[in-house]
C-alpha positions, 0 to 999 in steps of 0.5 A: 299257454292253454297245456299249463292252464289246462293243467292248472284247470284239472288240477282246481277240479280235483281240489273243487271235488275235494271240497278244497275252495281256498285251493281252487281259487288260489289255482284259477284266479291267476289264469284269469285275472285281466292280461293273462286270460286263458285263451280257448272258450271253454276252457275259460268257460270251464275254469270261470264256471268253478272258480266262481262255486269255490268263491260263492262257497270259500268260507274264509271270504266274507258272505257279500264278498264270495257272492260279488266276486262270484257275480262278477265270474258269472257276469264274465260268462254271461258277457262271452255268451248271452246264452249261457246257462251252467249244466244241471246237476254238478254244482250246488244250490247257491250258485244255480240260483245266483246264475239265475238271479245274475241272468235275471237282473240283466235280462230287466236291465235289457228290457230296461234298455230297449223300452228307453230305445223304444220310447226314444224311437217313438219320439222320433217317429211323432216329430218326423211324422210333424215334419213329414204332414209339414212338408206335404202341406209346403209340397201342396202348395208349391205345386198349387202355386206351379200350376196356376203359374202363367206359360206361354203356349204356342198352337201349331198346325202340321202340314202334309207334304204330299199335298205339295205335290198336287198342281192349281196351287194347291201346295201354295193354298196349303202353305198358307201363301193364299196369293201365289196359289191364286196365281198359279191356279188361274194361269193353269185354268187360264192355259187349260181351258184356252187350250182346250176350247181351241181343241175342240173348235178345231174338231168341230168347225172343221172336222180335224182327227187323228188317222194314224195317232200323234204320227206326224200329217196324221191329222186330216181335216175335213171341210166344205171349201174352194180350191182358192180358200184352201190355203186360208184355212190351211193357215188357219188350222196351223196357227190354230195348232201352233197356239193349241201347243202353245197353251199346253207349253204353258200349262205344262211349265205352269204345274211344273213349276207349282209344284217344284215352288211349292215344295222348296216353299214348304213349311212342315209347321204352321203357328196358329196362335201364341198366348200365356195360359196356366200350366195346370191345361198343359198337363194331365191334373193330378190333384194333391188330396187324390194322392195316397199317402202311406202312413208310417207302420207304428202310426197304423199300429196305434190307430189300428182299430180304427182305420189301420186296414184301411191305411194299409190296404190290408184286408181289401183285395182291390188294395193288394191287387192295386199295389202287385200292379203298380202304379198306372202310367198316366195318360197321354195328351189325346189328339184333337186333329183328325189324322187323314193320310194322303197316298199317291201312286202313279199310275199309266194313261192309255189313249183309244186309237182307231180299231181299239188299238191305243193310239198315245200313252201317258203318266198318271197320277193317281190320289186315295185319302 
């Protein structure tokens, strides 16, 4: 128990003051034996300190034994706290000299051990630097082989689906179906030109005009003929109008089928070419010679007089600013094809009639590039 130990320490201090060194040793040595140590750190420090001095001054022991035993007690104090030092002005000069000597020896041993660890670390660093350089050389070699590897490159063209809404075979020409586009272009052109020719011929040859828009029986034809020729001329005009209507139906049906088929057969991408190229042509070039390699701190310290500042960027405001901002992102691949946007919007069409009033209407399509 610490209470009994405290009483014995007090008795030992009283004997120490009286200079009874043997009595001090008899009181404190049983308390400080291994397995029967004092638990209170302050009381333990006090007991070891007085025991060390009493042992050092006890003439009943040989000089060498006294110093060896006292050294052991002081080392135990330093083991408990490496920053321990005896209070000044309390003990004898021999005790202070021995404590300073033991501390100096321990500091020298610690410095020697630290120096040994430093040499070991420097050797490990040198070996790691050699391994690092070898690894970087292998990396550069592998990167060169990787960049020279042949890979398949497929060039494609992206089509605009809005173009497939245009008639006259435009959608099929865009989809690379030239025969189908030419067929619809010819059919729509023939039907449109034929219908328009019949309409113009009827208006010029027979003077046919609309008097009330497109209402039934609003078509009036003015032609100087006799009554006997009237049924024949009316029959011709009727057949001509039927042919015009047929051409119009063919033209509209061809346009609807043209646009619908172009939408159904539309392909978003077209493969232009397929070939093998080195991988370096497909990626952004990053030469190994331009990579920034940071050397370890110890290596910079060794070469500090030559290029230590250049290696780390110290003293270089641009290098410090660049390090703070981080690496710039690699630029993405630039598109070589010009981007074109096609906009379609519906519009109304009004057909003028007599008196400035509209005689008809319809829907149109406006194309904006």
